[in-house]
C-alpha atoms as a printed R data frame, in Angstrom:
    type eleno elety resid chain resno       x       y       z
1   ATOM     1    CA   UNK     A     1 -18.401  18.256  39.457
2   ATOM     2    CA   UNK     A     2 -20.470  16.782  36.699
3   ATOM     3    CA   UNK     A     3 -18.731  13.324  35.148
4   ATOM     4    CA   UNK     A     4 -16.740  13.684  32.227
5   ATOM     5    CA   UNK     A     5 -18.383  11.947  29.195
6   ATOM     6    CA   UNK     A     6 -16.775   9.124  28.018
7   ATOM     7    CA   UNK     A     7 -15.758   9.059  24.977
8   ATOM     8    CA   UNK     A     8 -14.447   6.163  22.879
9   ATOM     9    CA   UNK     A     9 -10.785   5.390  21.984
10  ATOM    10    CA   UNK     A    10  -9.820   6.174  18.403
11  ATOM    11    CA   UNK     A    11  -9.322   3.032  16.298
12  ATOM    12    CA   UNK     A    12  -6.009   1.998  15.836
13  ATOM    13    CA   UNK     A    13  -4.461   3.108  12.224
14  ATOM    14    CA   UNK     A    14  -4.969  -0.012   9.882
15  ATOM    15    CA   UNK     A    15  -1.540  -1.038   8.846
16  ATOM    16    CA   UNK     A    16  -1.149  -2.253   5.413
17  ATOM    17    CA   UNK     A    17   1.472  -3.931   2.669
18  ATOM    18    CA   UNK     A    18   1.101  -3.148  -0.864
19  ATOM    19    CA   UNK     A    19   2.177  -3.911  -4.317
20  ATOM    20    CA   UNK     A    20   2.036  -1.841  -6.864
21  ATOM    21    CA   UNK     A    21   2.572  -2.315 -10.532
22  ATOM    22    CA   UNK     A    22   4.510  -0.076 -12.226
23  ATOM    23    CA   UNK     A    23   4.129   1.326 -15.921
24  ATOM    24    CA   UNK     A    24   6.847  -0.469 -16.966
25  ATOM    25    CA   UNK     A    25   5.737  -3.881 -15.332
26  ATOM    26    CA   UNK     A    26   7.817  -3.890 -12.318
27  ATOM    27    CA   UNK     A    27   6.515  -4.274  -8.641
28  ATOM    28    CA   UNK     A    28   7.247  -2.034  -5.786
29  ATOM    29    CA   UNK     A    29   6.674  -2.918  -2.735
30  ATOM    30    CA   UNK     A    30   5.454  -0.442   0.563
31  ATOM    31    CA   UNK     A    31   3.505  -0.246   3.966
32  ATOM    32    CA   UNK     A    32   0.828   2.654   4.938
33  ATOM    33    CA   UNK     A    33  -1.664   3.125   6.925
34  ATOM    34    CA   UNK     A    34  -3.669   5.177   4.515
35  ATOM    35    CA   UNK     A    35  -3.935   3.490   1.197
36  ATOM    36    CA   UNK     A    36  -5.885   6.194  -0.583
37  ATOM    37    CA   UNK     A    37  -3.387   9.127   0.665
38  ATOM    38    CA   UNK     A    38  -0.571   7.207  -0.187
39  ATOM    39    CA   UNK     A    39  -1.723   5.885  -4.069
40  ATOM    40    CA   UNK     A    40  -2.244   9.709  -4.665
41  ATOM    41    CA   UNK     A    41   0.993  10.663  -3.583
42  ATOM    42    CA   UNK     A    42   2.534   7.866  -5.863
43  ATOM    43    CA   UNK     A    43   0.471   9.060  -8.714
44  ATOM    44    CA   UNK     A    44   1.591  12.512  -8.332
45  ATOM    45    CA   UNK     A    45   5.310  11.416  -7.810
46  ATOM    46    CA   UNK     A    46   5.710  12.188  -4.295
47  ATOM    47    CA   UNK     A    47   5.718   8.860  -2.667
48  ATOM    48    CA   UNK     A    48   8.733   7.322  -3.970
49  ATOM    49    CA   UNK     A    49  11.877   7.872  -6.194
50  ATOM    50    CA   UNK     A    50  11.545   4.505  -7.614
51  ATOM    51    CA   UNK     A    51   7.632   4.955  -8.826
52  ATOM    52    CA   UNK     A    52   8.308   8.534  -9.289
53  ATOM    53    CA   UNK     A    53  10.264   7.406 -12.984
54  ATOM    54    CA   UNK     A    54   7.761   4.693 -13.178
55  ATOM    55    CA   UNK     A    55   4.018   6.033 -13.639
56  ATOM    56    CA   UNK     A    56   1.296   5.229 -14.220
57  ATOM    57    CA   UNK     A    57   1.124   2.930 -11.191
58  ATOM    58    CA   UNK     A    58  -2.072   0.307 -10.200
59  ATOM    59    CA   UNK     A    59  -2.419  -1.157  -6.932
60  ATOM    60    CA   UNK     A    60  -1.650  -4.914  -7.326
61  ATOM    61    CA   UNK     A    61  -2.004  -6.107  -3.972
62  ATOM    62    CA   UNK     A    62  -2.321  -5.309  -0.678
63  ATOM    63    CA   UNK     A    63  -3.140  -7.007   2.867
64  ATOM    64    CA   UNK     A    64  -4.088  -5.668   6.356
65  ATOM    65    CA   UNK     A    65  -1.279  -6.307   9.196
66  ATOM    66    CA   UNK     A    66  -2.214  -6.061  12.671
67  ATOM    67    CA   UNK     A    67   0.457  -3.456  13.780
68  ATOM    68    CA   UNK     A    68   3.286  -1.001  12.063
69  ATOM    69    CA   UNK     A    69   6.151  -3.751  12.993
70  ATOM    70    CA   UNK     A    70   4.472  -6.868  11.534
71  ATOM    71    CA   UNK     A    71   4.025  -4.528   8.540
72  ATOM    72    CA   UNK     A    72   7.313  -3.779   8.284
73  ATOM    73    CA   UNK     A    73   8.329  -7.076   8.214
74  ATOM    74    CA   UNK     A    74   5.887  -8.705   6.252
75  ATOM    75    CA   UNK     A    75   7.072  -5.725   3.535
76  ATOM    76    CA   UNK     A    76  11.109  -7.011   4.311
77  ATOM    77    CA   UNK     A    77   9.721 -10.771   3.454
78  ATOM    78    CA   UNK     A    78   7.920  -9.792   0.084
79  ATOM    79    CA   UNK     A    79  11.081  -7.604  -1.000
80  ATOM    80    CA   UNK     A    80  13.038 -11.079  -0.732
81  ATOM    81    CA   UNK     A    81  10.778 -12.990  -2.372
82  ATOM    82    CA   UNK     A    82  11.739 -13.621  -6.239
83  ATOM    83    CA   UNK     A    83   9.439 -12.311  -9.071
84  ATOM    84    CA   UNK     A    84   7.708 -15.219  -9.833
85  ATOM    85    CA   UNK     A    85   6.763 -15.577  -5.994
86  ATOM    86    CA   UNK     A    86   5.806 -11.927  -6.107
87  ATOM    87    CA   UNK     A    87   3.395 -12.591  -9.019
88  ATOM    88    CA   UNK     A    88   1.909 -15.497  -7.405
89  ATOM    89    CA   UNK     A    89   1.221 -13.617  -4.219
90  ATOM    90    CA   UNK     A    90  -0.413 -10.860  -7.013
91  ATOM    91    CA   UNK     A    91  -2.356 -13.280  -8.308
92  ATOM    92    CA   UNK     A    92  -3.575 -15.217  -4.956
93  ATOM    93    CA   UNK     A    93  -5.148 -11.412  -4.043
94  ATOM    94    CA   UNK     A    94  -6.712 -11.059  -7.886
95  ATOM    95    CA   UNK     A    95 -10.225 -11.901  -6.577
96  ATOM    96    CA   UNK     A    96 -10.228  -8.150  -4.807
97  ATOM    97    CA   UNK     A    97 -10.938  -5.021  -7.331
98  ATOM    98    CA   UNK     A    98  -8.014  -3.095  -7.998
99  ATOM    99    CA   UNK     A    99  -7.316   0.807  -7.958
100 ATOM   100    CA   UNK     A   100  -5.995   2.474 -10.826
101 ATOM   101    CA   UNK     A   101  -4.091   5.345 -10.186
102 ATOM   102    CA   UNK     A   102  -3.696   8.176 -12.503
103 ATOM   103    CA   UNK     A   103  -1.259  11.103 -11.921
104 ATOM   104    CA   UNK     A   104  -3.547  14.520 -11.213
105 ATOM   105    CA   UNK     A   105  -4.255  16.679 -13.935
106 ATOM   106    CA   UNK     A   106  -2.331  20.313 -14.115
Protein backbone atom coordinates (compact mmCIF):
# COMPACT_ATOMS: atom_id res chain seq x y z
CA UNK A 1 0.00 0.00 0.00
CA UNK A 2 1.49 3.42 -0.92
CA UNK A 3 2.02 5.87 1.91
CA UNK A 4 -0.63 8.50 2.42
CA UNK A 5 0.43 11.95 1.25
CA UNK A 6 1.11 14.32 4.07
CA UNK A 7 -1.21 17.23 4.31
CA UNK A 8 -0.41 20.25 6.32
CA UNK A 9 -3.00 20.96 8.97
CA UNK A 10 -5.16 23.97 8.25
CA UNK A 11 -4.13 27.00 10.25
CA UNK A 12 -6.24 27.69 13.31
CA UNK A 13 -8.77 30.48 12.90
CA UNK A 14 -7.49 33.90 13.80
CA UNK A 15 -9.74 35.52 16.35
CA UNK A 16 -10.09 39.25 16.47
CA UNK A 17 -11.66 41.73 18.84
CA UNK A 18 -12.99 44.74 16.97
CA UNK A 19 -14.67 48.07 17.61
CA UNK A 20 -17.06 49.67 15.16
CA UNK A 21 -17.95 53.34 15.12
CA UNK A 22 -21.66 53.51 14.42
CA UNK A 23 -23.55 56.19 12.51
CA UNK A 24 -24.64 57.82 15.77
CA UNK A 25 -21.03 57.98 17.03
CA UNK A 26 -21.36 55.11 19.51
CA UNK A 27 -18.84 52.27 19.69
CA UNK A 28 -19.76 48.59 19.30
CA UNK A 29 -17.39 45.84 20.46
CA UNK A 30 -17.41 42.28 19.13
CA UNK A 31 -15.28 39.28 18.19
CA UNK A 32 -14.94 37.27 14.99
CA UNK A 33 -12.69 34.86 13.15
CA UNK A 34 -13.60 36.36 9.73
CA UNK A 35 -13.53 40.14 9.89
CA UNK A 36 -14.54 40.85 6.28
CA UNK A 37 -17.57 38.56 6.52
CA UNK A 38 -18.58 40.04 9.86
CA UNK A 39 -18.26 43.64 8.62
CA UNK A 40 -20.45 42.83 5.61
CA UNK A 41 -23.02 41.26 7.94
CA UNK A 42 -23.04 44.40 10.10
CA UNK A 43 -23.44 46.59 7.01
CA UNK A 44 -26.38 44.47 5.85
CA UNK A 45 -28.05 44.77 9.26
CA UNK A 46 -27.71 41.02 9.88
CA UNK A 47 -25.00 40.86 12.55
CA UNK A 48 -26.33 42.73 15.55
CA UNK A 49 -29.54 44.39 16.67
CA UNK A 50 -27.45 47.22 18.10
CA UNK A 51 -25.67 48.11 14.86
CA UNK A 52 -28.73 47.45 12.66
CA UNK A 53 -30.33 50.69 13.82
CA UNK A 54 -27.08 52.66 13.80
CA UNK A 55 -25.83 52.30 10.23
CA UNK A 56 -23.46 53.04 8.62
CA UNK A 57 -20.67 51.48 10.64
CA UNK A 58 -16.91 51.82 10.21
CA UNK A 59 -14.15 49.67 11.62
CA UNK A 60 -12.44 51.79 14.27
CA UNK A 61 -10.08 49.25 15.87
CA UNK A 62 -9.13 45.59 15.80
CA UNK A 63 -6.62 43.38 17.54
CA UNK A 64 -5.72 39.73 17.09
CA UNK A 65 -6.11 37.22 19.86
CA UNK A 66 -4.55 33.74 19.98
CA UNK A 67 -7.84 31.89 20.50
CA UNK A 68 -11.57 32.35 21.00
CA UNK A 69 -11.34 32.20 24.78
CA UNK A 70 -8.88 35.08 24.94
CA UNK A 71 -10.91 37.04 22.39
CA UNK A 72 -14.01 36.69 24.57
CA UNK A 73 -12.08 37.80 27.66
CA UNK A 74 -10.61 40.80 25.84
CA UNK A 75 -14.05 41.73 24.47
CA UNK A 76 -15.46 41.65 28.01
CA UNK A 77 -12.56 43.78 29.28
CA UNK A 78 -13.06 46.37 26.53
CA UNK A 79 -16.79 46.52 27.22
CA UNK A 80 -15.98 47.42 30.83
CA UNK A 81 -13.89 50.42 29.76
CA UNK A 82 -15.27 53.94 29.91
CA UNK A 83 -15.92 55.65 26.61
CA UNK A 84 -12.83 57.86 26.97
CA UNK A 85 -10.67 54.77 27.48
CA UNK A 86 -12.18 53.12 24.39
CA UNK A 87 -11.44 56.29 22.41
CA UNK A 88 -7.82 56.11 23.60
CA UNK A 89 -7.64 52.51 22.41
CA UNK A 90 -9.01 53.55 19.01
CA UNK A 91 -6.57 56.48 18.82
CA UNK A 92 -3.63 54.21 19.70
CA UNK A 93 -4.52 51.94 16.79
CA UNK A 94 -5.23 54.85 14.41
CA UNK A 95 -2.08 54.24 12.38
CA UNK A 96 -3.77 51.24 10.73
CA UNK A 97 -5.98 51.86 7.69
CA UNK A 98 -9.69 51.55 8.50
CA UNK A 99 -12.43 49.93 6.49
CA UNK A 100 -15.66 51.79 5.80
CA UNK A 101 -18.59 49.46 5.60
CA UNK A 102 -21.69 50.32 3.61
CA UNK A 103 -24.95 48.52 3.25
CA UNK A 104 -25.31 46.62 -0.04
CA UNK A 105 -27.31 48.36 -2.77
CA UNK A 106 -30.66 46.91 -3.58
